[in-house]
C-alpha positions in Angstrom: 214.5 152.1 192.8 218.1 150.8 192.5 218.9 148.2 189.9 220.1 145.9 192.7 216.7 146.0 194.3 215.0 145.4 191.0 217.1 142.2 190.4 216.3 140.9 193.9 212.5 141.5 193.4 212.6 139.8 190.0 214.5 136.8 191.4 212.1 136.5 194.4 209.1 136.7 192.0 210.5 133.9 189.8 211.1 131.8 192.9 207.6 132.5 194.2 206.1 131.4 190.9 208.2 128.2 190.8 207.2 127.4 194.4 203.5 128.0 193.7 203.7 125.5 190.9 205.4 123.0 193.2 202.8 123.6 195.9 199.9 122.9 193.6 201.1 119.3 193.4 200.2 119.0 197.1 197.5 121.6 197.6 194.4 121.5 195.6 191.3 123.7 195.8 188.5 125.0 193.6 185.3 126.9 193.9 182.2 124.8 193.2 179.2 127.0 192.4 177.0 124.2 191.1 173.7 123.3 192.8 174.2 120.6 195.5 178.0 120.9 195.1 178.1 118.4 192.3 181.9 118.8 191.8 182.8 118.7 195.5 183.3 115.4 197.3 181.1 114.7 200.3 182.1 114.6 204.0 182.1 110.8 203.8 184.8 110.9 201.1 186.7 113.7 202.7 187.0 111.7 206.0 188.2 108.5 204.4 191.7 109.2 205.7 190.5 108.3 209.2 190.0 104.7 208.1 193.2 104.4 206.0 196.3 103.2 207.8 198.6 102.9 204.7 198.7 104.6 201.3 195.9 104.2 198.8 197.0 104.7 195.1 194.4 105.8 192.6 195.6 105.5 189.0 193.5 107.1 186.3 194.3 105.4 183.0 193.1 107.9 180.3 194.2 108.3 176.7 195.7 111.7 175.7 193.5 111.7 172.5 190.4 111.6 174.8 191.8 114.1 177.2 192.5 116.6 174.4 189.2 116.0 172.6 186.8 116.2 175.6 186.7 118.1 178.9 185.3 115.2 180.9 188.7 113.6 181.7 189.8 116.9 183.2 186.8 116.9 185.5 187.5 113.3 186.5 191.1 114.1 187.3 190.0 117.1 189.4 187.6 114.9 191.4 190.3 112.3 192.1 192.8 115.0 193.0 190.3 116.3 195.6 190.4 112.9 197.3 194.2 113.2 197.5 194.0 116.8 198.7 191.7 115.9 201.7 193.5 112.6 202.5 196.4 114.1 204.6 198.8 112.1 202.5 197.0 108.8 202.6 195.7 108.9 199.0 198.1 109.2 196.0 196.9 110.1 192.6 198.5 109.0 189.3 197.4 109.7 185.8 198.8 107.6 182.9 198.1 107.2 179.2 198.4 103.4 178.5 199.3 103.9 174.9 202.1 106.4 175.6 203.4 104.2 178.5 203.1 101.1 176.2 201.1 99.2 178.8 197.8 98.6 177.0 197.9 94.9 177.4 198.7 95.1 181.1 195.9 97.7 181.6 193.3 95.5 179.8 194.5 92.5 181.9 193.5 94.5 185.0 190.0 94.9 183.7 190.1 98.4 182.1 187.9 98.2 179.1 188.9 100.1 175.9 186.2 102.1 174.2 185.9 103.1 170.5 184.8 106.7 170.0 184.8 109.3 167.2 187.5 112.0 167.5 187.6 115.1 165.4 191.1 116.5 164.9 192.0 119.2 162.3 188.6 118.9 160.6 189.0 115.2 160.2 186.9 112.6 162.1 188.4 109.3 162.9 187.5 106.3 165.2 189.9 106.0 168.1 190.4 103.4 170.7 190.7 105.2 174.1 190.9 104.3 177.8 189.2 105.9 180.7 189.3 103.6 183.8 190.5 103.7 187.3 192.7 101.3 189.3 192.6 101.5 193.1 195.4 99.8 195.1 195.8 99.3 198.8 198.5 97.0 200.3 198.2 93.8 198.2 194.6 94.4 197.3 193.2 96.2 194.2 189.9 97.1 192.6 189.0 98.4 189.2 186.4 100.7 187.7 186.5 99.4 184.1 185.0 102.4 182.4 184.6 106.0 183.6 182.7 108.3 181.2 180.5 110.2 183.8 180.8 112.1 187.0 177.4 111.1 188.2 178.4 108.0 190.2 182.2 108.4 190.3 182.4 109.5 193.9 180.2 106.7 195.0 182.2 104.2 193.0 185.5 105.5 194.4 184.5 105.8 198.0 182.7 102.4 198.2 185.7 100.6 196.6 188.3 102.4 198.8 186.3 101.5 201.9 186.0 97.8 200.8 189.8 97.6 200.2 190.7 99.2 203.4 188.3 97.1 205.5 189.2 94.0 203.5 185.6 93.2 203.0 183.8 92.2 199.8 180.6 93.7 198.7 178.5 90.6 198.2 174.8 90.4 197.3 172.8 87.2 197.2 170.1 86.8 194.5 167.3 84.2 194.4 165.4 84.1 191.1 162.0 82.9 192.3 160.2 82.4 189.0 161.2 79.1 187.4 160.9 80.5 183.8 163.4 83.3 184.4 167.2 83.4 184.4 169.5 85.8 186.1 171.6 86.9 183.1 168.8 86.8 180.5 166.0 88.4 182.4 168.0 90.5 184.9 171.1 91.1 182.8 171.0 94.9 183.1 170.8 94.7 186.9 173.6 92.2 186.9 175.8 94.6 184.9 174.9 97.5 187.1 175.8 95.7 190.3 179.1 94.5 188.8 180.0 98.1 187.7 179.1 99.3 191.2 181.5 96.9 192.9 179.1 94.2 194.1 179.8 90.5 193.7 176.6 88.7 193.1 176.1 85.2 194.4 173.1 83.5 192.8 171.4 81.1 195.2 169.3 78.3 193.7 165.9 77.7 195.2 166.2 75.1 198.0 169.8 76.0 198.7 170.8 77.1 202.2 171.5 80.9 202.6 174.8 81.7 204.3 174.1 83.7 207.5 177.1 86.0 206.8 175.6 87.2 203.5 175.1 91.0 203.9 171.9 91.2 201.8 169.6 89.2 199.6 167.3 90.0 196.6 164.3 87.7 196.1 162.9 88.4 192.7 159.5 86.9 192.0 158.6 83.4 193.4 154.9 83.7 194.5 154.1 80.5 192.6 157.4 78.7 192.4 159.4 79.0 195.6 158.9 75.8 197.6 158.6 75.5 201.4 162.2 74.6 201.9 163.4 77.8 200.2 160.9 79.8 202.2 162.2 78.2 205.4 165.8 79.2 204.5 164.7 82.8 203.8 162.9 82.9 207.1 165.9 81.6 209.0 168.2 84.0 207.2 166.0 87.0 208.3 165.7 85.7 211.8 169.5 85.6 212.0 169.7 89.3 211.0 169.6 89.0 207.3 168.3 91.8 205.0 166.1 91.1 202.1 164.5 92.9 199.1 161.3 91.1 198.0 160.1 92.0 194.5 156.9 90.0 194.2 153.9 89.9 191.8 150.3 89.6 192.8 149.3 89.2 189.2 150.8 86.9 186.6 150.9 88.4 183.0 151.8 86.2 180.1 153.9 88.5 178.0 154.1 85.8 175.3 150.4 85.4 174.8 148.6 88.7 174.3 149.2 89.8 177.9 146.7 87.3 179.4 146.5 88.0 183.2 145.4 86.2 186.3 145.9 86.3 190.1 149.0 84.6 191.4 148.4 81.3 193.2 150.6 81.8 196.3 152.6 78.9 197.5 153.7 80.5 200.8 155.8 83.6 199.9 152.9 86.0 200.3 152.0 84.3 203.6 155.5 84.9 204.9 155.4 88.6 203.9 152.0 89.0 205.7 153.7 87.5 208.7 156.3 90.2 208.5 153.7 92.9 208.2 153.3 93.4 204.5 150.2 92.2 202.6 150.6 92.1 198.8 147.1 92.0 197.4 146.5 89.9 194.3 145.0 92.8 192.3 146.5 95.2 189.8 147.1 99.0 190.1 146.5 101.2 187.1 147.4 104.9 186.9 146.9 107.9 184.7 150.6 108.5 185.2 151.6 105.8 182.9 154.2 104.7 180.3 153.9 104.3 176.5 153.4 100.9 175.0 154.1 100.2 171.4 152.4 97.1 170.0 151.3 95.5 166.7 147.6 95.5 165.8 145.8 93.7 163.0 143.2 95.8 161.2 141.4 94.5 158.1 144.2 92.0 157.5 146.9 94.7 157.8 149.5 95.0 160.6 149.9 98.4 162.1 152.2 99.7 164.8 150.5 101.7 167.6 151.9 103.6 170.5 149.5 104.3 173.4 149.5 105.4 177.0 149.3 102.1 178.9 147.8 102.5 182.5 149.1 99.0 183.8 152.6 100.4 183.3 152.9 103.0 186.0 155.3 105.9 186.0 155.8 106.6 189.7 156.5 110.3 190.0 159.3 112.0 191.9 157.0 113.6 194.4 155.4 110.2 195.2 158.6 109.1 197.0 159.3 109.3 200.7 161.9 112.1 201.0 162.7 111.1 204.6 163.9 107.6 203.9 167.5 107.1 202.7 166.5 104.9 199.8 164.1 107.4 198.3 165.8 110.6 199.3 165.8 112.8 196.2 163.7 110.1 194.6 163.9 110.3 190.8 160.9 108.1 190.0 160.3 104.5 189.1 158.7 102.5 186.4 156.5 99.5 187.4 154.8 96.9 185.1 151.5 95.5 186.3 152.1 96.2 190.0 150.0 95.2 192.9 149.2 97.3 195.9 150.7 96.8 199.4 149.1 97.1 202.8 151.2 97.6 205.9 150.3 95.9 209.2 153.6 95.7 211.0 153.8 93.5 214.1 155.2 94.7 217.4 158.9 95.4 217.2 158.8 96.3 213.5 158.9 99.8 212.0 157.3 100.2 208.6 157.6 103.2 206.2 156.1 103.8 202.8 158.8 104.3 200.1 156.5 105.3 197.2 152.9 105.3 196.1 150.8 105.7 193.0 149.1 109.1 192.3 145.6 110.0 193.4 144.4 109.2 189.9 145.1 105.5 190.1 142.6 102.7 190.5 142.4 98.9 190.7 141.4 95.9 188.6 140.2 93.3 191.1 138.7 90.7 188.8 138.4 89.9 185.1 141.9 91.1 184.6 142.3 92.8 181.2 145.8 93.9 180.2 145.8 93.6 176.4 146.0 97.1 174.9 143.2 96.0 172.6 140.8 96.2 175.5 141.8 99.6 176.9 138.3 100.9 176.8 137.5 98.4 179.6 140.6 99.3 181.8 138.8 101.8 183.9 135.7 99.8 184.6 136.3 99.9 188.4 137.7 103.5 188.5 134.7 105.0 190.4 134.8 102.3 193.1 138.6 102.1 193.6 140.2 105.4 192.6 142.9 106.7 195.0 146.6 106.4 195.8 148.0 103.0 196.6 151.3 101.9 198.4 153.6 100.3 195.9 156.8 100.0 197.8 157.7 99.8 201.5 160.6 99.4 203.9 160.5 97.7 207.3 163.1 97.2 210.0 163.2 95.6 213.4 162.7 92.2 214.9 160.6 90.1 212.6 158.6 87.2 214.0 159.5 83.8 212.7 157.1 82.2 210.1 158.5 78.7 210.6 159.6 76.8 213.7 163.1 75.5 213.9 161.9 71.9 214.2 159.3 71.7 211.5 158.3 73.3 208.2 154.9 74.6 209.3 153.5 78.0 209.3 152.9 79.7 212.7 153.9 82.8 214.5 156.7 82.5 217.1 156.7 84.8 220.0 160.4 85.2 220.3 162.0 87.4 217.6 165.5 86.9 216.1 168.0 89.6 215.3 167.2 93.0 213.9 166.8 93.0 210.1 165.8 95.2 207.2 163.2 94.4 204.5 162.1 96.1 201.4 158.9 94.9 199.6 157.9 96.0 196.1 154.6 94.8 194.6 156.3 94.0 191.3 159.2 92.0 190.0 159.2 93.2 186.4 160.7 96.6 187.4 164.1 94.9 187.9 163.9 92.8 184.7 164.3 93.2 180.9 161.3 95.4 180.4 163.2 98.4 181.7 165.1 98.6 178.4 161.9 99.4 176.5 161.1 102.6 178.4 162.9 105.4 180.1 163.0 103.8 183.5 166.2 101.8 183.2 168.4 104.4 184.9 165.9 105.2 187.6 165.0 101.6 188.4 168.6 100.5 188.6 169.5 103.5 190.7 166.7 102.6 193.1 167.9 99.0 193.3 171.5 100.1 194.1 170.2 102.4 196.8 168.2 99.5 198.2 171.3 97.3 198.2 173.3 99.9 200.1 170.5 100.4 202.7 170.2 96.6 203.2 173.9 96.2 203.7 173.7 99.1 206.2 176.1 101.4 204.3 173.8 104.4 205.0 176.5 107.0 204.6 177.2 105.8 201.1 173.5 106.6 200.3 174.2 110.2 201.1 176.6 110.3 198.1 174.0 108.7 195.7 171.4 111.2 197.0 173.4 114.3 196.1 172.6 114.4 192.4 169.1 114.2 191.2 168.2 113.0 187.7 166.1 115.4 185.5 162.5 115.1 186.3 159.8 113.9 184.0 158.0 116.3 181.8 154.6 114.5 182.3 154.0 115.3 186.0 150.4 116.4 185.3 148.4 113.2 185.6 144.9 114.6 185.0 144.4 114.0 181.3 142.0 116.9 180.8 144.4 119.3 182.6 147.4 117.9 180.7 145.6 118.3 177.3 144.7 121.9 178.2 148.3 122.7 179.2 149.6 121.1 176.0 147.1 123.1 173.9 148.0 126.3 175.7 151.7 125.6 175.2 151.3 124.9 171.4 149.2 128.1 171.1 151.8 130.2 172.9 154.7 128.8 170.9 153.1 128.6 167.4 150.8 131.6 167.4 151.2 134.1 170.2 155.0 134.3 170.3 155.3 134.7 166.4 152.5 137.3 166.4 154.2 139.1 169.3 157.5 139.2 167.4 155.8 140.6 164.3 153.9 143.3 166.3 157.1 144.3 168.2 159.0 144.6 164.9 156.2 146.7 163.4 156.1 149.0 166.4 159.9 149.5 166.3 159.8 150.3 162.5 156.9 152.8 163.0 158.8 154.5 165.9 161.9 154.8 163.8 159.9 156.3 160.9 158.3 158.8 163.3 161.7 159.8 164.6 163.1 160.2 161.1 160.1 162.3 159.9 160.4 164.5 163.0 164.1 165.0 162.4 163.5 165.9 158.8 160.9 168.5 159.9 163.3 170.1 162.3 166.0 170.3 159.7 163.6 172.0 157.2 162.9 174.8 159.6 166.6 175.8 159.4 
């Protein structure tokens, strides 16, 4: 080959390499071989460009120290770049280190929250202040994801916020705290934070206050004994106008401040309204062998001891107990309930009802003489033989719900003429949304369920497909039969502590004996010569 041709090929190769680097700024692809395509955005996110008429700018504020120390920022950048790659030029991606750009104050003013983490560099561990947050801008509107340290909900957060900015709509959720002794931020602080981080603006509505008909969805937490007739009338009117509501109600009152004393709730009208809509919450308590641990103090011979026991009134709803065909419980990861009550579905004409989740077949009821103190656990299963079986604990209903009140008077009766189509979720327990979730493993699962419920109630069904893509790790205690579980645990301990070590010793002895036999045979063959 002539030198002239070599020079031309070399020059063309260099140009091709330069162009390939330039093209990678506009073209982006990768092969995702993970289960459920965890690192590939869904069709909902890929098709966002159809809703966007102007440019959306996504700015990822990430510290270089974090980016060099951990692979997660790279994964976050790749995911956002995929949005830009599928947007047909409608989404622009920018990545900035606030410290290097000297804009830390401006970034924090936007709502990006700095985090302090340990960073190891050159065998030296230091505490560094780093940023990892996202700003989304569209026209004169903006939204912020204050902290991004996980890929689990990032696509959901990005897509929901982009859609809200483009549509110029605010994701609003109303909340009524039905129990007079509870407060939104003290009792439901974890839920409040999760809703805020997911882009919802929560509007707390005081009992007796009118409910705006334009409110997309409403959570009613508790209230069997405390919600008055005026509040119930407003809730009924809201549903008749097409409003969507999650009811988390208790059939049993448990005094957590006085040795878990329990009694049936004295309904002031809320249970009657739910029965009118097709859901009967029975004032009894469900117990289950699939239960959570409870740690409590016990006095023995004047000494205080700390005990941890399996506590049947705290139910661990299993993954396979959820309805896989409903958007809210698709890829259900389980739920933790505290002193729940069973639900019976009797939907009226025009209403479609579906079970969301149930207890296991090894659950039973307490219907009288409610005993919930762990000191009386030997009496918990007194009604097991008469009441054992699976019970509905959560349900979803949709359709045209009959009015419980007339428009002219605050009196209970069924109207024949339905209002607008609505959606309702009923859970026979309010504690599962409150502060108790921080004492067990159910916090993440319970909050995820509540966010799914909020999405379904606000009719953003396609966003639920994003949240349903990743499934949390399952529980390790799926076996609910105690005898079978004990047998499996004994077998597991035997295999791991006895059989496997003995197997290793035997295998080693066999290998040594074979080597000795081969060595002896080789020596015998050599001696013949």
